[in-house]
C-alpha positions in Angstrom: 117.6 111.1 102.9 121.3 111.7 102.9 123.9 109.0 103.2 123.0 105.4 102.7 121.9 103.4 105.8 122.4 99.7 106.4 119.4 97.6 107.5 116.5 95.5 106.5 113.1 96.7 105.1 110.1 94.5 105.8 106.6 95.4 106.9 102.9 94.5 106.3 101.2 97.0 104.1 98.5 97.6 106.8 101.2 98.9 109.1 102.3 101.6 106.8 98.6 102.4 105.9 97.7 102.8 109.6 100.6 105.1 110.4 99.8 107.2 107.2 96.2 107.5 108.1 96.9 108.5 111.7 99.3 111.2 110.8 97.0 112.5 108.0 93.9 112.7 110.2 95.4 114.1 113.4 96.6 117.6 112.7 100.0 118.6 113.9 98.7 121.6 115.8 95.7 119.9 117.3 95.5 118.9 121.0 95.2 115.3 119.8 98.6 115.4 118.2 100.2 116.9 121.3 98.6 114.2 123.5 99.4 111.3 121.3 103.0 112.3 120.7 103.7 113.0 124.3 102.3 109.7 125.5 105.7 108.3 124.4 107.2 110.1 127.5 105.8 107.4 129.7 108.5 105.1 128.2 111.3 107.6 128.0 114.5 108.1 130.0 113.6 111.1 132.1 110.4 109.7 133.7 111.9 106.2 134.2 114.9 107.8 136.1 112.4 109.8 138.2 110.4 106.7 139.1 113.4 104.5 139.9 115.1 107.3 141.8 112.0 108.1 143.8 111.8 104.4 144.9 115.5 103.7 145.4 116.6 107.0 147.0 113.3 107.7 148.7 110.6 105.2 149.6 112.3 101.7 149.3 115.8 100.8 148.4 115.0 97.2 147.7 112.0 98.0 145.6 114.1 100.5 143.6 116.8 97.9 142.9 114.1 95.3 141.9 112.6 97.7 139.3 115.9 99.2 138.3 117.6 96.0 137.4 114.6 94.8 135.4 114.6 98.1 133.4 118.3 97.9 132.9 118.0 94.4 131.4 115.3 95.6 129.1 117.5 98.5 127.9 120.4 96.1 127.2 118.5 93.2 125.7 116.3 95.4 123.5 119.1 96.8 121.3 120.8 93.4 121.2 117.7 92.1 119.4 117.5 95.2 117.3 121.0 94.8 116.1 120.3 91.3 115.0 117.0 92.0 113.2 118.3 95.3 111.8 114.8 96.6 110.8 114.9 100.1 109.7 112.4 102.5 111.2 109.2 103.2 109.1 110.1 106.8 108.2 113.5 105.6 106.8 111.8 103.6 104.1 108.3 105.1 103.7 109.0 107.4 100.8 110.8 104.7 98.8 107.7 102.5 99.2 105.1 105.1 98.3 104.0 106.2 101.7 104.1 109.6 103.4 105.2 109.0 107.0 107.2 111.5 109.1 109.3 111.0 112.3 107.2 113.3 114.6 109.2 112.3 117.7 112.7 110.9 116.9 114.6 108.9 119.5 117.4 111.6 119.6 116.2 114.9 118.3 119.7 116.4 118.5 121.0 114.0 115.9 120.3 113.6 112.2 117.0 111.6 111.5 118.8 109.0 109.4 121.7 108.4 111.7 121.1 104.8 112.6 123.7 104.7 115.3 121.9 107.5 117.1 118.3 106.7 116.3 118.6 103.0 116.5 116.8 100.2 114.7 113.1 99.5 114.8 112.3 96.0 116.1 111.4 95.7 119.0 110.2 99.0 120.3 112.3 100.2 123.2 109.7 102.5 124.6 107.2 99.7 124.6 109.5 97.2 126.3 110.5 99.9 128.8 106.9 100.7 129.6 105.9 97.1 130.2 109.1 96.4 132.2 108.8 99.5 134.4 105.0 99.5 135.1 104.8 95.7 135.0 107.6 95.5 137.6 105.8 98.0 139.9 102.7 95.8 139.8 104.6 92.5 140.1 106.4 93.7 143.2 103.2 95.0 144.8 100.9 92.1 143.7 97.8 93.2 145.5 97.8 96.8 144.3 95.0 97.1 141.7 95.9 100.6 140.8 99.4 99.5 139.8 98.0 96.6 137.8 95.8 99.0 135.9 98.7 101.3 135.2 100.8 98.3 134.1 98.2 97.5 131.4 97.0 101.0 130.3 100.3 102.9 130.0 102.2 100.4 127.8 99.1 100.3 125.5 99.2 104.1 125.3 103.0 104.2 124.8 102.8 101.6 122.0 100.0 103.5 120.2 102.1 106.7 120.5 105.2 105.2 118.9 103.2 104.0 116.0 101.5 107.4 115.6 104.8 109.4 115.6 106.1 107.2 112.8 109.1 105.6 114.5 107.8 102.1 115.0 105.6 99.6 113.1 102.8 98.0 115.2 104.7 94.7 115.1 107.7 96.5 116.7 105.4 97.5 119.5 104.1 94.0 119.9 107.6 92.7 120.0 108.5 95.3 122.7 105.6 94.3 124.9 106.5 90.6 124.6 110.2 91.3 125.5 109.0 93.4 128.5 106.8 90.6 129.8 109.7 88.1 129.5 112.0 90.4 131.5 109.4 91.0 134.3 109.0 87.2 134.7 112.6 86.0 133.9 114.9 88.3 135.8 113.2 88.0 139.2 112.9 84.2 138.6 116.7 83.9 138.0 117.5 86.0 141.1 115.3 83.8 143.2 116.9 80.6 141.8 120.5 81.8 141.8 121.3 82.6 145.5 124.8 83.8 145.0 124.7 87.4 143.9 127.9 87.3 141.9 126.9 84.2 140.0 123.5 85.8 139.3 125.2 88.9 138.0 127.7 86.8 136.0 124.8 85.1 134.3 123.2 88.5 133.4 126.5 89.8 132.1 127.1 86.6 130.0 123.8 87.2 128.2 124.6 90.9 127.6 128.4 91.0 126.9 128.1 89.5 123.3 126.4 92.7 122.1 129.6 94.6 122.7 131.1 92.8 119.7 128.2 93.1 117.2 126.0 96.0 118.2 126.4 99.2 116.2 123.9 101.6 118.0 124.6 103.9 120.9 121.6 102.6 123.0 123.3 99.2 123.7 126.6 100.7 124.9 124.9 103.3 127.1 122.7 100.6 128.7 125.5 98.1 129.1 127.5 100.7 130.9 124.6 101.4 133.2 124.2 97.7 134.0 127.9 97.4 134.9 127.7 100.5 137.0 124.7 99.1 138.8 126.4 95.7 139.5 129.4 97.4 141.0 127.5 100.0 143.0 125.0 97.8 144.8 127.6 96.0 147.0 129.6 99.2 147.4 126.5 100.9 148.8 125.6 98.0 151.1 129.1 97.9 152.6 130.2 101.5 152.7 127.1 103.7 152.6 124.1 101.9 154.0 121.7 104.9 153.5 118.3 104.9 155.0 115.1 105.5 153.1 112.6 108.1 154.1 108.8 108.1 154.1 108.7 111.9 153.9 107.4 112.5 150.3 109.0 116.0 150.1 112.4 114.5 151.0 111.9 111.8 148.5 111.2 114.4 145.8 114.2 116.4 146.7 116.5 113.3 146.6 115.0 112.5 143.2 115.5 116.0 141.8 119.1 116.0 143.1 119.7 112.6 141.5 118.3 113.7 138.1 120.4 116.9 138.1 123.5 114.8 139.0 122.7 112.3 136.2 122.5 114.9 133.5 125.3 117.0 135.0 127.7 114.0 135.1 126.8 113.1 131.5 127.9 116.5 130.5 131.0 116.7 132.6 132.3 113.3 131.6 132.1 114.2 127.9 134.4 117.2 128.3 137.8 115.4 128.2 137.0 113.9 124.8 136.7 115.5 121.4 133.3 115.4 119.7 134.8 113.3 116.9 135.4 110.6 119.4 132.1 111.0 121.3 129.9 111.1 118.2 131.9 109.6 115.3 130.2 109.2 111.9 131.2 105.5 112.1 131.4 104.3 115.8 134.6 102.6 116.7 135.5 100.1 119.4 137.2 103.0 121.3 134.2 105.3 121.0 131.8 102.5 122.2 134.2 101.7 125.1 134.2 105.4 126.2 130.4 105.6 126.1 130.2 102.3 128.1 132.6 103.5 130.8 131.0 107.0 131.0 127.6 105.5 131.7 129.1 103.0 134.1 130.6 105.8 136.1 127.5 107.8 136.1 125.4 105.0 137.5 128.0 103.9 140.0 128.0 107.5 141.4 124.2 107.7 141.5 123.6 104.3 143.1 126.7 104.0 145.3 128.1 107.5 146.0 125.3 110.1 145.8 123.4 108.5 148.8 126.4 109.4 151.1 124.9 112.9 151.0 121.6 111.8 152.6 122.9 111.5 156.2 124.4 115.0 156.5 121.6 116.6 154.5 119.1 114.6 156.7 120.7 116.1 159.8 120.4 119.6 158.3 116.7 118.8 157.5 116.0 117.7 161.0 117.7 120.7 162.5 115.6 123.0 160.5 112.3 121.2 160.3 112.6 118.4 162.9 111.2 120.3 165.9 108.2 121.7 164.0 107.5 118.2 162.6 107.6 116.7 166.1 105.4 119.4 167.5 102.8 119.0 164.7 102.7 115.2 165.2 102.0 115.6 169.0 99.1 118.0 168.5 
């Protein structure tokens, strides 16, 4: 397993037995394996960014901010809990306890499997809390939409099952993630409704998240905390200086979302360039490396939320110049 890892080992025997049985009876080349492992994608970064971007940049700015803030809080509070519980992932401890469980879909496939800072701790499941928070927020905002309520129930169940199957979470991790997601969907909008002053509201959220900066040891907290800071700074900036307009044109929504996704991953790459890899990915994270990660993600989200929408007006004029006449003629026929 390589170098020693620090954390707690506790589980019910049936949890290990269930994971072992699932991995043994669903072949790694079967269609069942492919489907079950890829169900995790419904709780992962790329799809969540796409959904939030489609809403915020495209259909409804306020809807996007509502969902985005809930998801950001889930991504900060989740690792804060993980770094208190310190539960090691199942595949970390399976062999030592007589079980054969593999990590079939690690959190960060580019990093060593047993790098706790990169892979994170186990309880509660981040994918599960993300799924409940994302799809639950969609349904809670559009209360009468039965399709969204169905999605809010079904997808978190599938994501949770997938995380158990791929060997990175115990069933009780998944349950904990679901509970955390439900709390966030209910609590964050409630606090926003009760606390009328925006800066007081954001101050309360920051007070609940800032302590993690002094005890969390995993990358996920610092990335998410930086995103939250960037969001908090970008929202008033956009309202005062940008004031972009949403569009009901689905194709334009998709283009804005693709552009935002490209910018997100591009900025993440560019902002790493000034720093040596030893500082970005140290064997033992330091206060400075954590601070750099936090600031990097804060800048990325500030640009995406507050600056990137500045492009919508000039590109919108270009769109209308090219397609506007045809669109108008088609609507009049």
